[in-house]
N, C-alpha and C positions, 0 to 999 in steps of 0.2 A: 706737675706731672711726675717728677721723681718720687715724691712722697706717695702718690697714688700707686706707682709701680711697686714700691717697697711694701705697701700695705697688701697689695695683691699677692706678692711672693710669700708673705706670712700666711695667707689663706691656703697657699699651695703646699706649705712645708711645715712643720713645727717640731722641734724638740732636739736638744743637744745636751752634751754633758762634758764636764772637764774634771780632771783630777789634778793631783799635785804635780810639780815639775818632774819630768822624766828625762833620761838620757836618750835622745833620739834625734833624728834629722827632722827639723821643723820645716813646714811650708813657710814661704815668705809671706809677709803681710800683703804684698802686692798680688799674691795669687788668689786672694779672696775679696769679697765685697763685704764691708763692715756695715752693721746697722746697730746703733745703740738705742737703748730704751731709757728715755728721760735722763740721759747723761749729758755732761758738758760737751759742747761742740759736736754733737752727733747728728744734728739736723733732723731728728726724728722724735716723735712723741707718741709711741704706740705702747701702752702699758700692758703688762702681763698680770693677770689676776689668778690667784690660787684660792679656790673655794670662796670667792668674793672679795678676798683681801689682795690689794695690789702689792707686788714685789717691787721693792725700791733699792735693794742693795745688790750691786753687780761687781764682781771682781774682774771679770773679763766680759767685754761686750759680745753678744752673739755675732755669728758670721753667716753669710748666705753662700752656699756652694751648690751648684747644680739646681738652683731654685729651691733648695731645702735649707731650713733654719737649723743651725747647730749651736748648742749653748754649752757654757761651762757647767760641769756636773754639780759642783758644790753650790752654785748659785741657785739651782732649782731643786735638785733631788734630795739634798740634805734637808731642805724645807719640807719635803714630802715625807721625811722620817726614814730615808733610805741610808743604808750603809754603803760605802763606796771603797773598793779595793783596786789597786793597780798591780798587775803582774808584769814586771819589766822584761822577764825572759820570754814570756809568751806574747807580750805586747797586747794585753787585754785589759779592759776595764770591767769590773763586776759590780752590778748594782743589786743590792739585796733589800727586800722588805718582806717581813714575816716569812711565808713559805714560798715567796717568788724570788727566783734568781735569774737575772738578765746578764748574759755575758756578751760584751761588745768588743770584737777584735778590731784592731786599727787597720785601716786601708783595705778592708774586705767588705764585699757587698752582702753582709749577713750579720745577724745577731742570733743569740740562742736564748730561748725562753724555757727555763726548766729542762734544758737539753734539746728542745725541739728547734730546728733551724728555721729562721724567718729571713727570706730574701729582702734586701733593701736596695734602692737605686743609688744612694749616696753614702759612701762609707764614712766612718769616724776618721778624724784627722788629728794629727798633732800639729798645733800652730803656736809658734812662740812658746814652746814647752808646756802648753796646755792641751789636754785631750778634749776635743770638741766632738760631741756626738749628736746625731739627729734626734730632735726633741719629740716629734709626734709619735714615732714608732715605739720609742722606749716608754714614754708616758702611757700610751695605750696598752702596751704589754703589761704594765703595772695595774691595769684596770681603770685608768683615768679616762675621762672624756676630755677631748681637746676641741675647742671651738673658736671661731673667729667671728666676732659680731661688732658692728659699729666701730671699726677701727681698733678693736682691743682683742687680745688673746686671753682666753679663759681656759684654765685647767681645773677640772672638777674631779675630786677623789671619789671612790666608790662610797655610796651612801649619803653623799652631800645632797641636801634637799633642793639646792638650786635657787633659793629665794634670796637673790642679791640684786645688785645694780644691773646685772646682765638682763634679767627678766624685765626690769623697768625700761631699759633702753630698747629692748626688742619691741615693747609695746608702743614706744613713742617714736623711735628712730629707724626701725628696721622692718616696717611693714612691707609686705610683698608688693612690688610694683606690677602693674598690668603688663602683659606681653607687648612687645613692640613690633612694628612692621618695618619693612625696608624703606629707607629714605631714597626716593627716586632721584636720579641725577639727570638734569636736562641741559648741561653745559656742553661745550665742545668735546669731542672724543680725543683721548690721549693716544699719542704714538707709543707703540710697544708691542712686544710679542705676546700672543695668547697661546700658551702651550698646554696640551692635554696628554697626559700619560694614558696609554692604552695597553691593557694586559693581554698578552698573546701567550697562550699555554702550549700550542702545538702549531705545526706548519699549516694545517688545513684551516685553522681559524682565520688566517690572513684573507681568505677569499669568502668568508661567511658574510651573510647579509648584515648581521649586527655590526660587523667591523667596517663594512663598506656602505655605511649610511651617513650622509652628510651631517655635519654639526655646524650650525650657523655661528660664525664668530671666531672659529679656530684659525690660527696661523700655522701652528706646528703640531704634528702628531709625534709622540714618543712611544713607539711600540716596544714592549719588553722582550726583545729578541735574543739577546746574547747573555750567556752566563759562563764565567771562567771557572773551570772545575779544579779540584785539588791536584790533578796531574798536569795542569797547565793547558789542557785542551779547552775548547770553547764549544758549549752547547749552542746551537744555532737553529731557531725556529722561524726565521725570516721568510718572507715571500715577496717576489717581485710584483705579483698582482696587486698587493697592498700599496706598494709605492706608485705603480702606474695609476691606480684609482685615486690615491691622494693627490697626485700631481694634476689629475684631470679636474679636481675640485679646487685647485689653487693652494693646497697645503704643502708645506715643507715636511720632510720626514727626518727625524733624528733617531737613529736606532739606539736603544738603551742597552748598556752592558753593566752587569753586576759582578761582584767578586764572590758570589754565593753567600754574601753577608757573613763571611768568615775571615777573621783576622789571620788565621793560619794560611788560608789560601792566598790572601794578599801578601803576606810576608814572604812567601815562597818566590813569587815573581817580582816583587818590588826590590828584593835584595839580590836578585840574579839578573844582571843586565841582559844576558843572552835569552833567558826565558821571557823577560819583559818585552824585549824587542820583537821576539817571535809573535807574542800576543798582539802587539801593536800592528805588525805587518798583516796578520790574519784578519784583524778587525777592519783595517783599511781596505783589504781586498774584498771583504764582504760588502762594505758600504759602496765601493766603486761598482762591483758587479750588480748590485741592486739599483744603482743610480739614485741612491738616497742622498740627502743634503748635508748630513753631518752625524755626529755621535753625541750621546748623552751618557756620561760616565757616572755611575751610581755605586761608588764603593762605600758602603755604609758601616763598615767595621774594620778598623785597622789598629794595630798596636801603637802605643805612644812612641815607641822607639823607631817606628817605621815612617814617621812623618816626613823626614827629609827625603827618604827614598821615594815616597809618594810624590813629592814635588818634582823630583828628577824624572820620574816616570811620566808625569803629566806634561812636562816640558818636551820630552821626546815625542810623545804622542801628538801634542799640538803642532810641533814642527812638521811632522809627517803629514798630518791631515791638512794643515794650512798650505803645504806645497801643492795640494790637489784642490785648493779653494773650497775646502769643506769646513763646516761650522763645528766648533768644539764647545760643548757645554758640560758643566760638572755640577752634580748635586752636592750640597754641603749642609752640615748641621748648623744650629745657631752658634754664633761666635762667642761662646762662653769660655772661660779659662780651661775647663776640662775638655774642650774640643779643639785646643790649639793645634793638635797634630794634623788637622785638616787644612790649616794654612789658608784661610779665606783671602788674606791680602795677596799672597803669591798667586792663588788661583785667579783672582781678579786681573792680574797682570798677564797670566799665561793664556787664559781661555777667552772665548768670545762672550760667553755668558756664564754666570754663576747662579744656580737655582737654589735659593734659600728654603730648605724644607721646614717651613714654619708650622709644624704640627707634631703630634706625639709628645706634647708637653706632659700629658699623662698617657702612658702607653699600656700595652696589654698586660705587662707584669708589674705595673705600679701598685704599691701596697695600699694606696689611698685613691678613692674616686676623685675625678676632676675633669676639667675641660681638656679636650684634645688640643685646643689652641685658643687660649683666652686673648682678647684684643690687647690688654696692657702688656702681656708677655711678648706678643708680636712686635708691638711698637718699641719696647725696650731694645730688642735686638736689631731692629731697623736703625735705631739711633746709633748703636755701636757700629753697625755695618758702614754707616756714613763715613766713619773715620778710617776705614780699612780699604775701601775700593770705590771706583766710580759707580754711582748708583744706576746710571743708565745701562750698565752691564749686569746689574742684579735683577733677577726675576724672582718675584715673591711667590713661593709655593703655598698653595691654599688647600685645605681639606674639603672634599665633597662628602666626608663621612664624619661620624661621631662614634662614641662608645656608649653602650647600654650597660651601666654598672649596677650590680646587685651587692648590697652591703648588709651586714648584720646590724644589730642594735648598737654595737660599739663602733660602727663605721669602718669595720674591717671589710675588705673586698672579698666577697664570696665567689663571684663570677663576673665576667664581662665579655662582650662581643662587639665587633664593629658593625656599623649599620649605615646604609646610605641615607641621604637627606629625607626622602619621602618615607622610607621604611621606618625610620625613627619616629617621625611624626605620626605614622599609622599606629605604632605601638602606644604612643601617648594617648591618642584618641580612643583606641580600643579599651584602654584601662581607665578611661574617664579622669585622667590626671589634669590638673589645672596648670596652664603654662603661665609663668611669671617672668619678669625681666630681672636678671641678676646683674646688678651694677658693677660688681667686682670683676666679672669676666667680660661684660659687654655683650652677653648672649641671653637668649631666652632659655628658660630652665623648667623642668618638670620632674616630679617624683611621685611615686605611689608605693603602697605596701601590698605585699602578697605573701603567700606561704613560703616563698623562697627568701624573702627579706625585703629590704627597701631598695627599690629601683630608682636610680638617679640618672638623668639625661640632660647634658648641656647641649642644646640643639644647634646644629649647623643648618641654617635656613637662609632665606633670601635677605633677612635683616643682617645677620652676621657676615654673609658674603658681601653685601654692600659696604659694610664697614671695612672689610679687608681691602676691597678695591679702592676705597677712599684713602687708606693708608698707603697703598702702592703708588697712588698718584701724588699724594702729599710729600712723599719721600723721594719722588723722582725716579722710581724703579723703571727698569727697561721692559716691564711687562709682568704677567702673572702666569703661573702654572697650576694645574689642578690635578690632584690625585683623588679619584681616578675616574675614567670614562665609565658610565653606567651607574655611578653613585649619586649623580646630580639630580636635583628636583626638576620638575617640569618647567619651573620659572627661572631656573638658575641662569640660563643663557640670555634671557631677556635682561637680567640685571647686568651681566658681564658686557653685553652689547651696548649698554648705556655709557659705559666708561671707555671701552676700547673698540 
């Protein structure tokens, strides 16, 4: 399983770079996950090929950060014929090849290709005095094609005819598998909460027919009611009629509060106890007046340095809400090293439930197309979560949506948009695309070409939903949550009701 997960992460990330030693503050080896290629004691055997020839000499093994592969520059880019320069004052690496100049700043989510800025989701890092840079985005900026096939990484330079072992292996080992259908579960139902996030954009929406329509199988509704503004006030679009109707159907209601998805907004009240306590008191008053059952805290962007203040704020909030016998739940990111500021372990001790947002593996600004939530990626972080908190308090967040990616011939993302389960399938059918099973992600997949480029879709369907529910039960989760109401397919709740 570990090897399978590492192979998947190579598919999701590729390319890094390192220069000579520099005087800088290094990351600790413990901060990253190492993966070696055909080296001693690495536990991995995933070769890299450059124009059909396997690379065998590595000075520094690649590292995985944020599910992206970073490599030593001189191990890969000098083989490509690149010149490499280090500017210690500016903390930048420059890769040059013919008329192409790639500037890679350290610890910044950007690179520059001939002066043009390219946003990246994982910055270059200095680790043990080596500069490690993200492989795929740099290689593709140099005009190379990067591919992952049959457990191997292939880098192809411009003009390479591609007649190598890769083509042979594709013919024999990588034939498209037929699309798979959901595996129906007929065993005993599992105990656990089934939570459904419900978007509410204005007060009137609470009483609309679309919001007050029963959903068979739901235990908890989480309406998006509250938003903390930059001045510390709270936007409130709640409605008591929604709560009354939900209770008549046997549902609990946890009002959701966001920090406007702004680290600046968060920092202001997290580091000012008076402002923070005022927000807690206001939220508690709203929930009590509505006669709701609890709160769902969704702070999706905070600064690294505010992590401890976040824990303190949540302790105070939980104490106040628990005094009134109200449920406290918190949404959190995957427990990767770069998300340590969200303190999953502490949240598991403070809150009644921790909702793991197991989606947006590839998000709206990702430079490369990919799955919203591949199954090996989800399982990897469920395994890590087991060591951090009681799993019966963890609720697995699942997507009812996918992304429709459009890429150019070099696999650069041209456009993308989110789509519900049925809508994505309709797009596939309308364009006559074949659906096949992608074993690397555990999902059904489709692609087709048009005047806009190559459209790629990793489908969220009943099959992938069933697999997520299986994982939630195998790891003893306290339930599942789904983003969001209205994106699910007609058959989604039939699958959910088989498990919970």
